[in-house]
Structure formats: structure tokens, C-alpha cells
C-alpha positions in Angstrom: 72.9 44.3 171.4 70.9 42.8 174.3 73.9 43.2 176.6 74.3 46.9 175.6 70.6 47.5 176.4 70.9 45.9 179.8 74.1 47.8 180.5 72.3 51.1 179.7 69.5 50.1 182.1 72.1 49.4 184.8 73.7 52.8 184.3 70.4 54.4 184.9 69.8 52.2 188.0 73.1 53.2 189.5 73.0 56.9 188.4 69.4 57.8 188.7 69.4 61.4 187.4 68.3 64.4 189.4 64.5 64.8 189.4 62.2 67.2 191.1 59.4 64.6 191.5 59.4 61.9 194.2 57.5 58.7 194.9 54.2 59.2 196.7 54.7 59.2 200.5 58.5 59.1 200.2 61.0 61.3 201.9 64.2 62.6 200.4 67.3 61.5 202.4 69.8 63.9 203.8 73.6 63.4 203.3 73.9 61.9 206.8 70.9 59.5 206.2 72.3 58.3 202.9 75.7 57.6 204.5 74.1 55.8 207.4 71.6 53.8 205.3 74.0 52.6 202.6 77.1 51.8 204.7 77.9 48.1 204.7 74.6 46.9 203.2 73.3 44.9 200.3 70.8 46.6 198.0 68.6 44.2 196.2 67.0 46.2 193.4 64.1 45.7 191.0 64.3 47.7 187.8 60.8 49.1 187.1 61.2 50.2 183.5 63.3 47.3 182.3 61.2 44.1 182.9 63.1 41.3 184.6 66.3 43.1 185.5 67.5 42.7 189.0 70.7 44.0 190.6 72.5 43.4 193.9 74.6 46.3 195.0 77.1 45.9 197.9 77.6 49.4 199.4 80.7 49.3 201.7 81.3 51.9 204.4 84.8 52.5 203.0 83.3 53.8 199.7 83.5 50.6 197.6 80.6 49.5 195.5 80.1 46.1 193.8 77.1 45.6 191.5 76.0 42.3 190.2 73.1 42.4 187.7 71.1 40.0 185.6 68.0 39.9 183.4 67.7 36.3 182.4 69.5 36.8 179.1 72.8 38.2 180.4 74.5 39.4 183.5 77.5 41.4 184.6 79.6 42.9 187.4 80.4 46.5 187.9 82.7 48.0 190.5 82.9 51.6 191.7 83.2 54.1 194.5 80.4 55.9 196.3 79.9 58.8 198.7 77.2 61.2 199.7 77.3 65.0 199.5 74.7 67.8 199.5 71.9 65.4 200.0 72.9 63.3 197.0 74.3 59.8 196.6 77.3 60.0 194.3 78.8 57.1 192.3 81.9 56.7 190.2 82.1 53.5 188.1 85.6 52.0 187.9 85.1 48.8 185.9 82.3 47.0 184.0 80.6 49.9 182.2 83.2 51.3 179.7 81.0 54.2 178.6 80.4 55.4 182.2 83.7 54.8 183.9 85.5 57.6 185.7 82.6 60.1 185.8 80.9 61.0 189.1 77.1 61.1 189.0 75.0 62.1 191.8 71.2 61.8 192.5 68.9 62.1 195.4 67.6 59.0 197.3 64.0 58.7 198.5 62.6 56.4 201.2 59.1 55.1 202.0 59.1 52.6 204.8 61.8 50.0 204.0 61.9 50.8 200.3 64.4 53.2 198.7 63.8 54.7 195.2 65.8 55.8 192.2 64.0 58.1 189.8 63.9 58.5 186.0 64.2 62.0 184.4 60.4 62.1 183.9 59.9 61.6 187.6 58.8 58.0 187.4 60.3 55.3 189.6 63.2 53.6 187.9 64.2 51.2 190.6 62.9 49.9 194.0 65.8 49.1 196.3 65.6 47.0 199.5 68.5 47.2 201.9 69.6 44.3 204.1 72.8 43.2 205.9 75.6 42.1 203.6 75.5 38.5 204.8 71.7 38.1 205.1 70.1 35.1 203.4 69.0 36.2 199.9 71.2 39.3 199.8 73.2 38.0 196.8 76.0 40.4 197.9 78.1 37.8 199.8 78.0 35.3 196.9 
């Protein structure tokens, strides 16, 4: 049961739903900015509404996505494809989340300084994402 709860939290992290609200001081990214920002980078994320859950997302310029997540109790790996269109980052899960595989989900991405944000349906921040080069120390994407 704990694994299912954490898998649900991960789905929300990857597929932050469309919301009209945005974090204070943040700017919504354009399609071009999403593609530029997320090509060949590691995204170390802190889930704000699920205490202790962290995720490392490897976003490749060719559209591949590899997510490694953990919460102290359990962990997992999810693979998928990503792109950007109409000012939204879109993800299709291929493996690792059986209930979410094969469906494209798109959501806006917001940025304030060096932080990127995913948003819950109520407009609250779900995840804070920090991008760094794939091979940077502490990226957890090259492991």
C-alpha cells in the first residue's frame, strides 16, 4: 500500500495538472523555453505535498525521460518520453507506472530564479525542481 501511495505522488510530480494559479514571482515558460531548459539536464525534485519524497529526472534532448524516485520506505524507476507544445511540457510514461502508461499528459512549467515548479489542481506547489547538468555532482541522474 505504501508503494501505491508513493507511485501516485510520483504521477502527480511528473504530470502536474493544468492550473490557472502560479507560484509568487514565477513566470510561465514558453514552448521554446521548456525545450531549451529541459534538454539534457537532470531535475532534482522535492515533492512539497508528500513529505520526504525526492525524484531525479533525466530529461534527454531526444525526448527520453528516466525518473528515479525514493521516499525512505521504497523507491522506483519510471521511463517515458517528453516534449513541449503550446507552452506545456508533455510526458508519456512507458514503464514503471502501470496505471499511467501510454497516456500523454501536459502541464505548464513555471520558473522563479533557478527553481522550476509543478502545480497541484488547487494551485499549490506540488514540486520544486532544480535543474543541473546530467553529470554534475549530486545530480543522481548519471548513477
